[in-house]
N, C-alpha and C positions, 0 to 999 in steps of 0.2 A: 227547446230541451230542457232548461230549467223548468220549466210550466210541469213539465211530466214526472220530474221526480218526486212530487209529494205522491198524486195519485198512485206511481206504482210500487212506492215503498208501502204504502198502504194496502195495497193488492199483495206484495210480498209478506205483509203479517198477517191478513187473510186469511189467504189459503195456504195449504200444507196439508199434511195427514190427516187430519178434522181441520174443516173448515170455519169458520168465524163470520158471523153478519160483518160488514164492512164498517158498518155505522158506527158498533160497538166498538169495533178494533180503534178506530180514527178518536173516539171519542175518549178511551182507556187512554189512548199515549198523552192526547192534548189536556185531561185532567191530572196525567202524570209531571206535565212539565209546568203546568201551572199553581200543583203543589195540592189539589185538588183531594177527596179522597176519588177511588177509582169507583163508577157505578157498579152494578150488575155482581157477579161471585167473583171472590176474591182469587177464588182459584183460576178462572178465565183471566183475571187479570194480570196473574201472574207469568201463564203461560207467554200471553203477550208483552207483557215487558220484560222477562227475566230470559226467554227463550227465542221468541221470535225480532222482537225488537232488535237486539244484536247480532243475529243472524241476517237478520235483512240490512244491516248498516254494513255487518261482515260482508256482505255481497258486493253494495255500492261500494265499498271502499277497495275492495279487490278488482273487480272491473275498472273503476276508475285508474287505480294505478296499473293494470299492464296493457288498457288500451295506453294511456299515455306512454308506456316504455316501449310501443309498437311504433309510436309516431317517432319517438327518438331511433330506434333501429334503421327503421326506412330513410329516415334523413343520414343517419350517420352511414350507411351502405348505399344508399340510392338506386334501392331497389326496391317495388311493389311487393314484393311476397317475403319480406323478413317480417318476424317478428319473434316475441323470447319461447313460443315455441319450437319453429322454424328451424331457430339459430341453434340451438340447443339450450337455451339461459334457464329455460323451467327444468330441462332434464337435470343439470347441472345444481341446481338449488336442490330436489327432488334428492339426489344422491347424498348431496350434503348432509341432509336432515334426514335423511333416512339411516346411513350411518352415525350420525348423533344420537335419532330414537332410541335403533336397535343396539346402541354403548361399544361399537365396535370401532370408536376412535379411539387412538392408544391413551392412556392417562393422562400423559403429562402434558396432550393438548384440550382431554375432554374438562379438564377443570378449569381452563380458561371458555371454553364456548360455549353457549345456548343455543337452543335451535334457530334461532333468525339469525345468528352469526354463523352459523355451521351453513346455512344454507345459503347467505350471502356471498361466502367463501365459495363455496361451489360453482354458483353462476358466476362467479369473476372469473374464478379458473377459467370456464367452459368459454366465455364470450373473448378472454384474451388468445384462448388459443387460436378459436374460429377465425379472430382476426388475422393472427399472425400468419396463419398459413395461407390467409385466401392472399397476403399483401406479397407482391413480387416484383422486385425493380421500382418501388415506393410508387404504385398501383395497386386499387384492389379490385381482383378478380371477381367478378358475380357468380358467374358458373361455380370456380372455389369455395365463396362464401357459404353456395345454399348446399354444397358437396359436404365441406366441412359442416355445416351446422347437423345436416341431417345425418352422419357418420357420428358425430358425436354426441346425438340428442341416441341415438344408437346405445350407442357405446354407455352413456352415462344410465340410460335406462335398461340393462342389462344387468349394472354395478346394485342398481336399487332395486331391480329383481333378485340378483344373488343374497343378497345382504338380509332381504327379508327369508324367503325360503332357506336360509340358512338357520334363521332363527326355530329355538325348541321352543321356545312359546308361543303357541296357535293363537290365543287371543291377539298379540301384537300382530302377529300375519295378516292376522284378515281386517286387523287397523290397519295397518300402514298399504294394505295393498288399494283399498276402499278409498285411504287419504291418497295415493300416488295416483287416482282416479280423478281426483277431487272432490270434496265435498264440505258444507261448512257443517254439517250436523258436529254437535259438541261447543260451538261456539261459545262464549262467555264473554262478557265485559270486559274481561281482562286481557282479551285478546285486540282491541279494537284500538288503545293508544297509541302503540307503538306503530303499527298499520296504518293509523290512520297518520299520522307524525309525517312518516315516512313516504305517506304518497302525496301530501300536499307540500314536501320541502323537493318531493321529486318533481311535482309539477311547477312548484314556486323557477326551480332551476330552468327546467324546460321553457318555461315564459320569460323567463328572462334573455335564454337565449334566441328566441323566437326570429328576431330579425338577421341575425347568423346562419341558424338554421335555414332560414328560406335563402340565403344566399348558397348555402353549401349545395342546394338542389341544382345549382346551375353549373357545380363542377369543382374541385377544390383550384382550380387553378383560378377561377372569377373570383372564388371566396377569399384568396388571398390577396387579389387587386385590393378587396372590396375592406381591408383591413382586419379580417375574421382571422384568432390565431386558430387555423384549423387543425393545427396538432394539439394542442392543449383543448378543444372542443372536444375534441374523438376521446380523450382521457376522460374528460367528466362525465360526456355521456356512457363511455363504459361501466366507470361506474356507479353514475346514475341507476341506470338498467339494471346489474347485477343487485344493487342495494333492494330495489323496489322492488324487483322478484322474486330477490332471495327471500326476505321479510314475507311478502304476499304469500310464494308457496310453502311456508314455512308453518302458517296459519288453517292454506286451506286446501292445502296438495298443488298439484301442477293440472292446470288447468288450463288448454290449448286454444288456437284461434281467435281470441279475443282481440290481441294485438294486431291481428290481422285484415279482421273483419271490420272494426268501427272503427281505426281511422278514415280508411276508404268510402267509409256510408258518411262521415263529417267530410272527408272533401268533396262529395259530392255534393253538399248539402250550402258549403259555405266557401269552396273555394283551397287553395293551395295553403295561404297565409298563415304563417304559423301561429299568429298569434289570437288567431278564431279558430284553429287545428286542435291545437293544446286544449282550450278548457271546453270546448266542442265532445273530444274525448273523455274529457273527465266528465260530464254530464252524460251524454249516449253511452259512455261503457260500464257504467255502474248500473244504468237503467237498464241495459242487455242483460245482465249477469244478474239481476235481483229478476226479472221474468225466468230467466234460464234456471233460476235456481229451484224458483215457483213450480216450472215445469216437470224438473226432476221430482219434484214430491207429488204429484198428485197424476201423472203418465200412468206409474200403476199404483192402481188401488192396493193402498197396504205395505208398502215398498216406499223407500228412496233409492234413486238413481241417484249414482255419482254425475255431480255437474257438467264434468268434463266429456261426459257419452252428449250431452246436451246442446254442448257447445263444438263438440267435433260434426254431431249433424249438420249442422249450421256452417259451421268454417270448413270441413272438406272440400263439396261440391263448389263453395266461393272460389277455396284456393285453386283448383282447376280450374273456373273458368279464368281465374288471371293468369294460371300457367300457360292457357293457348291464349293469349290476347300478348302475343309478345311485343305489337307497339304500343305496351299499354306504358302512358309518363307519368308524374306527377301534374296533372292538369283536370 
């Protein structure tokens, strides 16, 4: 998975609305990294370094972050169908970001927020509500969890659609509608520091919890008997998942099913131990998202599809197969 990262990043930078030679693309990036003057035309070098390179890196970071959040959610609720999209976290983040972008947050709050913080608060609100609704008599109802997640995801989607169509600015409406389906167009270098920091921080926390996550898969009582502070870990996982999802949604929009597909694919390769699943999801998730973004640019000549369409085309059949496999376990 690690060895596949560089070639896939090269493919992501070389192919798009206008394809460029892969060798020229890689040489331009290498020369920029070493401080040498890029060979070839300056215009082509600018396209690679100022447009395609930050876009490709952003796709990798978003895919990595959403995949690791899927790992956290599946361990938290001990359900293979859980991910940020299905449980409504992405929808909450989208609603918070949409309200902020359209200027519909009350003034006394708007002055204290930015889009990333608004998206984080929306995601945190939804996952907290889902968790509280699914909790009954000290136990977590899986069926109630999924139903609550689907219901709140639909509600937050309706909120986002309402505030979008309520806007009188047609350009803003179009931008938000495209963004809500996921898009990396318009990504600049300024978008990367916060997203990268949050993703790496979240990954580090999950990796630190890897042994506790392994224990949690056996049940809460078993984890407590092994000395795991279960309630504290749950709160940490909820906050980390909301933070990572909120920040990533604020720059790339709502991209679904990545957190569902990748963790299961990684478990099929390396097993269920989280000290392998977390880094594996980081690398494979980033690689998958770069390829999905590349496909979104080349499937329809002259047009760019929202990347969420590509991930949904892959994720929905995957979800339905898991749903039919009622005997599926983390194994």
